[in-house]
C-alpha positions, 0 to 999 in steps of 0.5 A: 513456557520454554516451548514458547520462547523457543518458538519465538527465537527460532532462527530465520534467514535472511535472503538479500541480493548483491551485485556490487558496491560503488563508493559505500553504496550497496546494489541493489538498494533494497539491499542497503534499506534492508541492512539499514533497518536492521542497524537501527533496530539493532536486530541480530536475530536473523542469519544474513545471507548475501546472495551473488549471481556471479562468482565472488571477488576479493573486493565482495569478500571484504564487504563483511566489515564494511556493510554492516558492524556486529553482524556476520553475514555470509556470502552464497550463490543463487543455487545455494538458495533453499528450494522455497526461495529460488523463485522469489524476489529477495529480499527474503525471510525463511524459516529454519523449517525451510516451509515459509517464506516472506518475500519482498521489500515491504513484506520483509522489512515489516517483519524484522520490526515485529520480530525485533519488538518481539525480541525486546517488547521494551522497544515500543518505538520500533513498533511505531514505525509502522504508523497509525493502526500499523498499516504503514507500506502494507498494502502491495505495490499493485494497490498502494501507488504510495507503496509502489513510489517507496518500495520499487520506483524511487529506489529503481530510479536512484539506482539508474540515476547511479550507474548513469551519472557523469559530468553533464548535468542530468535530469532529476528522475521524474519519482524524485519530482513525484516525492518533493510533489508529495512533501509539498501536499497538506498532510491527512492524520487521525485527529486531523480537524484537532491538531489543525485547530491547535495550529490555528491557535498557535497562528493567532496567538502569534498573529502570523506564521507559526515560528519554530516552537515546538509541540510535543507530538505522540501524546497530548499537549501537556498543559502544565509544563513551565518554561523551564521544563519546556527549555529542557524538553526542547532537547527531545525528538518528539519537540525538536522534529515531529511538531517543528512545523505544527506549533502549539500554543500551551494552555494555562492549566485553569483552560480546559477548552479551547477559545470559542473563535477557534473551536467554532472555526470552519474546517475550510478555514483551518491551516493545513498541516504539513509534512514533517517526515514522508508520511505526515507528522510522525518517523515511520518505516517509509522514511527508513526506507527512503532515507539510503536511496535519497542519501546515495541521490544527493551525494551525487547531486552535492558533489558534481550539481549542486545548483539542482538541490533548489528543484527539490526544497522539501526532500532536503529539509526533510534529508536534514530533519531525518537525521535528528531522530534518535538513533538514526546517525548512529545506524547509518555510520554503522552502514557507511553512510556519512550524512551531508550538511546541505545548505539552507533552501527556502522551502517553496510551494507548488505556486513558487515552483510550477514544475510540480504542477507538471510532474507526472504521476497517479491521480488525486485520491484526495478529491473534494467532496463529491457534488450531487452524490451518485445520483446524476451518475447512475442517472447518466447510466440508465440513460445509457441502458445500463442498470442495476441488475443481480442474478438470482441466488441459485440456492437461498437455503442451502447451508453447511451442516457446522455441527459435523465439521471440524470445530476449528473451521468454524468462525465460532472458534475465532475471537468475535462475537457470535453474532458475527461469528453467525454472518461468517458462517452464512457468507461460507454457506454462500461461496462454498455452495457456489464453488462446489456447484461448479467445481468438477473432479480433479480441479484444484481450488486456490484460497486468495486473501485467506477466505473460501476462494476470494471472501472480502478481497479489499479494493482492487484485489479483487481485480487482481484475483479475477485477472489471474483467473482469466490468465489461467482461464479459471473459473473465480468466485469473489466477494468484493469488499472496501470499494472506496480503495479502489483506484486506477494503478499500475495494473488496472484502469477504471472503468475496466479496460479489456484485461486479457484478449485480442482486440482493437485498437479502439477497445469496442471489439475483441476476439476471445479464444475457444479452449482447444482440449488438448492444451493445458491450464496455462494455454491462454498466455501461451497461446494468445497469439498462436491460435489460428483464426478458426479457434477465435469468435467475435463476441463484440464488447459488452462493456464499451457503454460503461468505457463510453459513459463514464469517466474515472472521477465518475467511477470513482463516485460510485465507488466511494458511495458503495461502501455506504451500507452499513447497517446503522445508516438510514435504509435509503442511503443503504440502498444506495450504497448497495445499488452503486456496489452493484454497478461498480461490480457489473463493470468488473463482470462486463470486463471478464465477459470481454475475455470469454467469461459468462458472469453473474452478480448475485446477492448472498443470502440472507442479505444481513450476513454482511454490508459488502454481500456481493459475489461476482461468479465468473465461469469460462466459456 
């Protein structure tokens, strides 16, 4: 038992970038955000090191008292970082053994929350910062546009704004307007329908729009509270903040069901849920990330350009509301943040504020239900000669001899049922055979996404794996998953575009370099624009039809229906889902072919081993 405790409290080092401090604002803002979370969690289990890129000045040394109270901070140079961190983007957390590093803002912040909770399991509210199913900011910025906005683009945009602010009226960063637009959109949460019916009941009871009476947020509505109890409870944060816009009419104790006119109301007739916090109804890590950034932005706005506040009333309301969360003011005070008191602003909808509809940003992910299903899209592809075609499995009956392998490598050792463990073994049989069949002596096999080579890489993670392999001219074997998470990102557009090639502007023709035997595995990116013409060959564009035939939305239709392959679904529906899977992966395969690869889409054997049983196998020509 002592050994376990020692392991849980093992000292870890937290490395933070530091460039300078201006009027209480610490740059980069990633460092301000991390220090704010440490203060909010009252976390003292990390040794904090500020990493400076230039000679430490006297002003920098004084930061120890100003940055955060009750925490010892060491100032070091970049050269003093452990080797494992030297090439990482800070912030980063390193275990004392120096053999494991977590890097990147969202990853580090999630780790701080987990460690703080482990140190004091009574602080369950800390774990709630990670949101429903503990997924808040879990997806990487390359995959999630929300993570990218919170983790990267808003901090960078505000740093630039603070650096360039002058006496002239500024241009509000487009990222701020994107966040304002996000706050104007209806909230989609777990139990969405139930909460919207509660809101409808309140509105009908009042005969008008919802007043600012309070309902309880993170537990079921208490039906037996007296008015005196409600008055007393109204001081609690849950009643005061989380449902400040979602009013709930308390039911009499004898009522077990909602009135029929509420219960039977169509979903389309239910009122939308409005944002209380950044991600919806509840205070999460996203709010903590945004708060220091938005605060420093508003300081400049209020001081020099207060008339600009009218451009983001929802953000201003969020800023006022978040100050009421327990411990936020205390944490802010320790970090030198003195909250502003903003004037009351009328919240404006997108219709009242037409500029919001013009804000450039990502395409909507929550489109209405697709009419007609995938059949029109599939028929459109068939007219262009694009059909569902699988390459034959090279050896459908091959299997590993699991009995001679160490027990620890068998899925049966995991916490899963016997049936699921067997299916995992079957999946690995497929991957291992294809990999060993392609591997040559001296080859290095890389495991992506913690599965073989890339077993069930979710959403665009599959595309990230393929892109990385193409850049290093490596073969790849990947089993895609979560097709419904595929979307346009900062790195990818769908249908697929050419990943790495020397191609014409319209993308119709491309030249693929033939690999000279004397170049290293990184030959492609280094020599792409320097190889003589004799070392290139014309391969045309096998993916031209996909790109010319399908729009982004039509491709998303295929992706959404490709996820409908679960065993409990009707056979015909599963068949259509399987066909959609193949078409999405065929698009990926042809994009890789444009870069000089021979690519096959193969179905695992037996197909019952997984609802997501496609393999994309690519070999450089």
